[in-house]
Short mmCIF file of the C-alpha atoms (twelve columns), coordinates in Angstrom:
data_MODEL
# 
_entry.id   MODEL 
# 
loop_
_atom_site.group_PDB 
_atom_site.id 
_atom_site.type_symbol 
_atom_site.label_atom_id 
_atom_site.label_alt_id 
_atom_site.label_comp_id 
_atom_site.label_asym_id 
_atom_site.label_seq_id 
_atom_site.Cartn_x 
_atom_site.Cartn_y 
_atom_site.Cartn_z 
_atom_site.pdbx_PDB_model_num 
ATOM 1  C CA . MET A 1  107.682 135.648 77.479  1 
ATOM 2  C CA . LEU A 2  105.851 133.223 75.434  1 
ATOM 3  C CA . GLN A 3  103.998 134.414 72.311  1 
ATOM 4  C CA . ASP A 4  100.018 134.570 72.664  1 
ATOM 5  C CA . LYS A 5  100.365 131.626 69.849  1 
ATOM 6  C CA . GLU A 6  103.088 129.347 72.098  1 
ATOM 7  C CA . ARG A 7  100.863 129.707 74.938  1 
ATOM 8  C CA . GLY A 8  97.729  128.736 73.092  1 
ATOM 9  C CA . ILE A 9  96.020  131.957 73.523  1 
ATOM 10 C CA . THR A 10 92.372  132.320 71.493  1 
ATOM 11 C CA . ARG A 11 90.632  134.970 69.527  1 
ATOM 12 C CA . SER A 12 87.966  134.739 72.797  1 
ATOM 13 C CA . ASP A 13 91.169  134.772 75.720  1 
ATOM 14 C CA . LYS A 14 92.489  138.136 73.857  1 
ATOM 15 C CA . MET A 15 88.886  139.373 74.628  1 
ATOM 16 C CA . ILE A 16 89.093  137.948 78.102  1 
ATOM 17 C CA . ARG A 17 92.659  139.493 78.711  1 
ATOM 18 C CA . LYS A 18 91.299  142.820 77.822  1 
ATOM 19 C CA . LEU A 19 88.766  143.032 80.332  1 
ATOM 20 C CA . GLY A 20 89.797  145.534 83.710  1 
ATOM 21 C CA . VAL A 21 91.393  143.535 86.243  1 
ATOM 22 C CA . GLU A 22 91.397  146.808 89.211  1 
ATOM 23 C CA . ASN A 23 87.726  147.754 88.246  1 
ATOM 24 C CA . GLY A 24 86.982  144.015 88.505  1 
ATOM 25 C CA . ASN A 25 85.471  143.068 85.225  1 
ATOM 26 C CA . ARG A 26 87.646  140.092 84.551  1 
ATOM 27 C CA . ALA A 27 86.282  138.476 87.640  1 
ATOM 28 C CA . ARG A 28 82.716  139.417 87.449  1 
ATOM 29 C CA . PHE A 29 83.353  137.757 83.791  1 
ATOM 30 C CA . TYR A 30 84.715  134.542 85.319  1 
ATOM 31 C CA . GLU A 31 81.917  134.434 88.278  1 
ATOM 32 C CA . THR A 32 79.581  134.633 85.368  1 
ATOM 33 C CA . GLN A 33 81.156  132.121 83.356  1 
ATOM 34 C CA . ILE A 34 81.873  128.980 86.091  1 
ATOM 35 C CA . GLU A 35 77.684  129.675 87.107  1 
ATOM 36 C CA . LYS A 36 77.127  128.676 83.539  1 
ATOM 37 C CA . MET A 37 79.141  125.974 83.984  1 
ATOM 38 C CA . PRO A 38 78.515  122.178 84.599  1 
ATOM 39 C CA . PRO A 39 80.576  122.034 87.924  1 
ATOM 40 C CA . ALA A 40 82.755  119.190 86.437  1 
ATOM 41 C CA . PHE A 41 84.352  121.694 84.083  1 
ATOM 42 C CA . ILE A 42 85.248  124.491 86.273  1 
ATOM 43 C CA . ASN A 43 88.449  123.004 87.415  1 
ATOM 44 C CA . GLU A 44 90.268  122.827 84.408  1 
ATOM 45 C CA . PHE A 45 88.798  125.688 82.658  1 
ATOM 46 C CA . LEU A 46 89.969  127.862 85.600  1 
ATOM 47 C CA . GLN A 47 93.402  125.759 85.375  1 
ATOM 48 C CA . GLU A 48 93.939  126.622 81.410  1 
ATOM 49 C CA . GLN A 49 92.908  130.235 82.009  1 
ATOM 50 C CA . LYS A 50 95.959  130.360 84.960  1 
ATOM 51 C CA . ASP A 51 98.110  128.298 82.474  1 
ATOM 52 C CA . LYS A 52 97.583  131.319 80.327  1 
ATOM 53 C CA . GLY A 53 98.122  134.127 82.444  1 
ATOM 54 C CA . ILE A 54 94.355  135.017 81.764  1 
ATOM 55 C CA . LEU A 55 93.353  134.191 85.075  1 
ATOM 56 C CA . THR A 56 95.564  136.227 87.663  1 
ATOM 57 C CA . LYS A 57 96.006  135.866 91.186  1 
ATOM 58 C CA . ASN A 58 94.484  139.296 91.792  1 
ATOM 59 C CA . VAL A 59 91.689  138.413 89.389  1 
ATOM 60 C CA . GLU A 60 91.359  134.813 91.924  1 
ATOM 61 C CA . ASN A 61 92.011  136.758 95.042  1 
ATOM 62 C CA . GLN A 62 88.907  139.302 93.442  1 
ATOM 63 C CA . ILE A 63 86.485  136.314 92.820  1 
ATOM 64 C CA . ARG A 64 87.498  134.535 96.301  1 
ATOM 65 C CA . LEU A 65 86.803  137.938 98.147  1 
ATOM 66 C CA . LYS A 66 83.252  138.479 96.733  1 
ATOM 67 C CA . ARG A 67 82.508  134.869 97.936  1 
ATOM 68 C CA . ALA A 68 83.003  135.192 100.988 1 
ATOM 69 C CA . LEU A 69 81.390  138.969 101.679 1 
ATOM 70 C CA . GLU A 70 78.534  136.679 100.131 1 
ATOM 71 C CA . ALA A 71 78.295  133.798 102.379 1 
ATOM 72 C CA . LEU A 72 78.695  136.638 105.437 1 
ATOM 73 C CA . ALA A 73 76.625  139.338 103.976 1 
ATOM 74 C CA . PRO A 74 73.281  139.201 102.010 1 
ATOM 75 C CA . GLN A 75 73.547  139.908 97.914  1 
ATOM 76 C CA . SER A 76 71.636  143.021 98.055  1 
ATOM 77 C CA . ILE A 77 74.191  144.583 100.993 1 
ATOM 78 C CA . ILE A 78 76.713  143.954 98.981  1 
ATOM 79 C CA . ASN A 79 75.912  145.678 95.568  1 
ATOM 80 C CA . GLU A 80 74.256  148.623 97.731  1 
ATOM 81 C CA . ASN A 81 77.655  150.496 97.385  1 
# 
């Protein structure tokens, strides 16, 4: 496995990597970042995070699922549980 230094992992990346995957914290972090980011930079940012192994398939699927649910139901219903 490549060392963090070789993969370009920064201190910030390490903090992101510590966020929980199963509890959805890492997915929520990415959603927050995407909302603040100019659209022109989103794909590059996400690809960089994937290349570093921080944005995993599981996290990506969590983000997609939440966005799909939000498209079907109002936010207030989703957040009730």
